[in-house]
N, C-alpha and C positions, 0 to 999 in steps of 0.2 A: 486788128479786129479780133475781138475776143472770140475763142472757140466755144460752141454750144455742146455741152455734154449732157446726154440723157442717162440718168441712172436707172438701171433695171432693178426690178424686185430681187430680193435675196435668193428666192427659189430658182429664178432664171439664171442669175449670176453664177450660181454654183452647179448648174446642170441638173436640178432636181425636178425638171418638168416631167409631168406624168406621161407615161407611154401612151401613144395614140393622140396626143395633143398636136394639132396643126398650128400654123401661124395665126390663124384667126383666134384660136383659143389663147395663144400667148398674148395676143392683143387685148383680149378681154381681161386677162390677168393684169396687164399693165394699167388698164383703166380702173381696176378694182382698187378701192381705198386701201391704204397701207394698214397692216395689222389684221386683215381678215384672211384666214386660211382657206385653201381650196377644199371644198367637200369632195370626198371620194364618191364615185358613182354608186348609186343605190344598188345594194345586193352584191357588190363586187367582193367584199371581204367578209360576208356574213354566211354562216353555216346554218342550214335549215334545222329547226327543232325536231322535225320528224326524222331527219337523218340521224341526229344524235340518239334519239330514243330507239330507233331500229338497231343501231350499232350496239347500244347497251344490252338490248334483248339478246342479240346474237352472241355477244360475249358471255352473258349469263348462261345461255343454253350450253355453249361449249364448255364452260367451267363445270357445270353440273355433270355433264356427260363424262368429262375426264375424271371427276371424283368418283362416279359410279364404276367406271371401267377399271380404275386402279386401286379401289379400296380393298383392304384385306379382310375386313369384317363388315357385317351389315350395320346399317345405321342404328337399328334397334333390335336387340336380341329378344326373341319371344320368352316370356316369363315361364319358367318351368314350374309345374305344379306337382308337388310331391304328395302321393297318396300312400298312407300307411296302411298296409294290409298284411295280415298274418300269412306266413308261408305254410302251404300244405304240400307235402311231398308224397306223390303217389307211391303207395307201398307195393312192393313186388315180393314174391316168395323167394326164399333164400336159394333155391335151386338155380344152377347156372343156366343162363338163357342161351338158346341156340344162336350161333353167330349170324346165321342167314336171316333171322327174323327179328329178334329182340335187340334193342340198343344196349350198348355196353353199360350205360348208366341209366337209372330211372329218371325220366323227365321231371324237372322241377316245375311245379305249378303254384302260382300265387293266386289265391282266390279270396275275395272279400268275405267277411263273416256274415254280412247281411244278405238276405235273399229276396227282399221286397222290391228292388228296382234293378235297372240295368247294371251289369257288372262287367268289369274289365279283368280278364283272366290272362295272366302272363305265363306262357308255356316256353320253357327253355330246354333244348335237347343238345346232346353232344354226339356228333357223328365223326368217326374216324379221328384223324390227327388235326383237323381244321378247327377254327374257332367255333364256340358254341353258336347254335342257331336259335333265334328267339322268334316267337310269334305271339301276337296279341289277339285274343279272341274276345269279342264283345258279346256278352250273353244277355239277351233280353228275355225275361220270364214270360212275356206275352207269346213267345214262340216256344212250342213244346219240345221239338226235337233237339238232339244233342249235336253240337258241331263236331264234324269228323276229326278235327285236330285233337280233340280231347275225348274221343269216343271210348278210350280205354280207361278213363278215370271215372270211378263211381260218383254219382251225384249224391252228396251227403244227405240231401233232403229225402232221398228214396231208400235209406238204409235204416234198419232196426237192428240193434245189438241184442243177441240172444245167447243162450248157453252153448249152442252149437256153432255160433259164428254170426256173420252178418246176413240178415234176411232182407229181401226186397219188400218194399211197402209203398203205399200211396203217400205222396207228400201232403203237407198241411194245406196247400193250395189246390189239391185235387189231382195233380199230375200223376200219371201211372208209369211204371217201368215200361209197359207195353208201348207207350207213346214216346217217352224220352229216349229209349235205346233203339228205336226203330231206325233202320237205314232209310235215307230219303230215296224216292223214286220219282218218275216223271209225272205221275198223277193222271196220265191219259188213260183212255178206256179201250185201247187196242188189245190184241192178243197177248196175254201175259202168262208166263210160266214161272212158278216158284219151285225151287229144288232145295231139299234139305239133305245134307250129308251128315249122318250121325256116327256115334262111336268115337268121337275125338277124345284124346287124352289117354286112351287105353294103350296105344302104341306110340311111343315118342317119335320114332322116325316117320311113321304113317301120318301122325298129326302135323309134323313139320312140313311134310310134302303136301298135305291137303291145303294147309294155309297158304303155302307158297304158290301152288299151281292153280287152285280153283279161282275163277273170276270172283270179284268182290261181291257181285250180286247174289251169289250162292250162299244160302244160310247154313251155318254150322251148328251141330248139336253135340253137347259134351256129355259123356257118360260120367255119372257121379263117382263110380269106382276108379276113375282114372287118376293119374298123378300130375301134380303141378298144374292143376286146372286154371288157377288164377293167372299164372304166367302165360299159358296158352290162350286164355281169353284175351289178355292184353295184346298179344301178337295178332290174334284174329281181328280184333276191333281196330287196331292200327292199320291193318290191311284193308279195312272197309267192310268186313263181313258183319251181318247181323247174326246174333247167336241165341240159342235156346238151350234149356237144360233138360236132359232126359231124366225121367223118374221111373224106377222099377215097380211095375204093378203085377199082381199075381196072374199067371196064365193058368190054363187048364193043365192038369197033371203036375201041379206044384206039390211038393218040392222036387219031384223028379226032373222037371224042367224048371230051372231056377234062374231068375234074372240077376241075382246077386244079393249082397247083404242089404239089410234095411228095406226089404221089399214090402210094399203095402199089400196087405192081404184082406180077404173077406172075413176071416175068423178073428182078426185083431180088433180091439176096441177103437173107437174114433180117436181117443187120446193117443193111443200107440201109433196109429197111422199118421196122425198129425206130427208126432215126434219124428217119425221116419221121413215124412215129407220135408220137415224143416231141415233135417240133416242133408237131404239132397239139395234143397234150395240154398243152403249156406256154403256150398262147395265153391261158388264163385259169385260174381256180380255182373251187372251190365247186360242181362239177357231180357228178352221181351216176353218169354213165356216158357211153358214146359211141354214136353212131348212124351207120350207113353213109351216105355220100353217093355214090350210084351203086354200083358194085362187083359187078355180076352175075358177071363173070368171076372176080374175086378171091375172092369168097365161095364159089365152086364148086371151088376148088383147095385140096386138103387141105394140101399142102406150104407154101403161102403163108399159109393161115389158122391153122395150128397154132401157130407162134410168136407171131402176132398175138393170138390168144385167150389163150395162156399169159401174155402180158404183162398183159392186162387182169385176169386172175385174180390175178396177183401183186400188182397195185396196188389191188385191191378195187373195181373198176369194173364196172358193168353193160354189157351189149351190147344195143342196140335194133336189130333188123332191120326195115327199113321194109316188108318183105313184097313187094317188087317182083320178086324172083327166086324161082322155085319150086325152083331147084337149089342154094340156099344150104345149106351144111354147118353153119351157125352153131348151130342148136339142139343137135345132138349134141356139138359141140366145146365149147360153153359149159358143158354139163353135166359133161364130163370135166375141165374146168379150173376148176370152182367159180365160174363167172361167172354172176351173175343175168342172166336172159334174158327179152326181150320181143319178140314178133313182131307187126308191124302187121297189121291186118285189111283196111284199105282206104285208098287215097289219096283224100282228100275233095275235092280241088280240081284234079283233072286237067283238068277242063273249067271254065273261068273264067266260070261263070254261077251266079247266086244260086240259082235253082231246082235246078240240078244239085247244088250243094254241099249244099243243104238235104236233098235226096233221099239223099245219101250219109250225112249225119248221122243222118237218121231210120233208115237201115239199121243204123247203129251201135247205136242205141237198141234196135232189135229184136234184134240179136245179144246185147246185154248182158242183155236180159230172158230170152233163151233159154238162154244159157250162163253168165251171171253177169258177164262182162267183155267189153269190146270196145276196140280201139285204132285211132284214126284219125290219119293223117299228113297234114299240109298245109304250105304255105309262106306266108311273111309278105307276101302280096299284100293290098292294101287291102280288096278284095272279100272275101277269105277271112277276114280279121280281123273285119270288120264282121258277116259272116254267122255266124261261130262265136260271137261275143259275144252276139248276140241269141238264137241257138239254145240256148246254155248256160242263159241265164236262164229260158227256157221249159221246158227239160228238167228243171231242178231242181224246178219246180212239179209235174211229172209223176212225181216220186219217183226220178229218176235222179241218182245221185251222180257228180259229175265229180271224178276223182281224179288225182294225179300219176302219172307213168309208173312210178315205183318201187313203187306200190301194186299193180300187176298183174304184177310180174316173178315169174318162176319162179326161186327162189333155192336153189341146191344146198346152200348152207351151212345153211339152215334146214330142209332136208328137205322 
């Protein structure tokens, strides 16, 4: 009897049955026509498109993060814009600067030639043995005041060259030295005290001590007969002080009582007095106004005062009357000639005694609390400087604001 042999499909014969197939499935494979392959279960070997896209995004984020973390240079370097501006080096007088106040080298300042739009001023100074320190000051002509970083540098638009030297003047756009060189203050209307210490540049050691010790809010007045005034002005402005120029005016009993050379007198012609005034004005720059030195007789004479005050108004300077003469015509003449005006309330150091000076300063505080403002005038004596310095620190704690002299001026131009 012949044997019956059933030949299995090739997949079964070689053991390539899919996992999970039972005998029933094998039976179905046996019954399937030869030559037809078994289809894989749907979804068994297919990867979702969403999974692939998500993986690609993750890999991209990781790659970009790694590139940012390990790059040595930015992807795009900002384009550098070169501005060609002429260099202007602030001039200093040849005398040696005191080590405690003036820098070893004059700061280099790069200023643009044009004055019609915003300007970038590069200020570079060298201090000690370290690398040079640079500052960039953006000057906007719509703002009048001078940035404190460059307060010691004259504004070229406010300078007139004369036979006696550089004279202050109004700029072509109407700015005044009184406005540009004024020290900023809070602008509030609380009790304000302005203090002027005069006679600077007469004594070198006294001047150095006054600039170093006095708070920056105290205004300093330079005597035209002093030495190295330009250098001391720069030191004072770098320390934050507002400065004024003293002008010798004729007192009673002149020349027995003599304010010094080039005094403006009642007997002199208007041209001669203007020449002497220009000499005093040209002694330095960057000041807001002038203050009389003596002058009780001169300030009471209308013929002498009129051309004097008109010249100050033309040049945009303030006039500070020390208040020593009750016959002074300065208040009315300043108003007529558009001159900002300040009158002193008291001389704080007529008696060189600490207790007496403190009493005068306390009276200034009382006046300021009652009227809003008060002005004290003193001289650069060591005792005055030390007493004022300590009193100012205490007055600030009591709510008194110490302001520059320009902050208390009556300005006809501003109504």
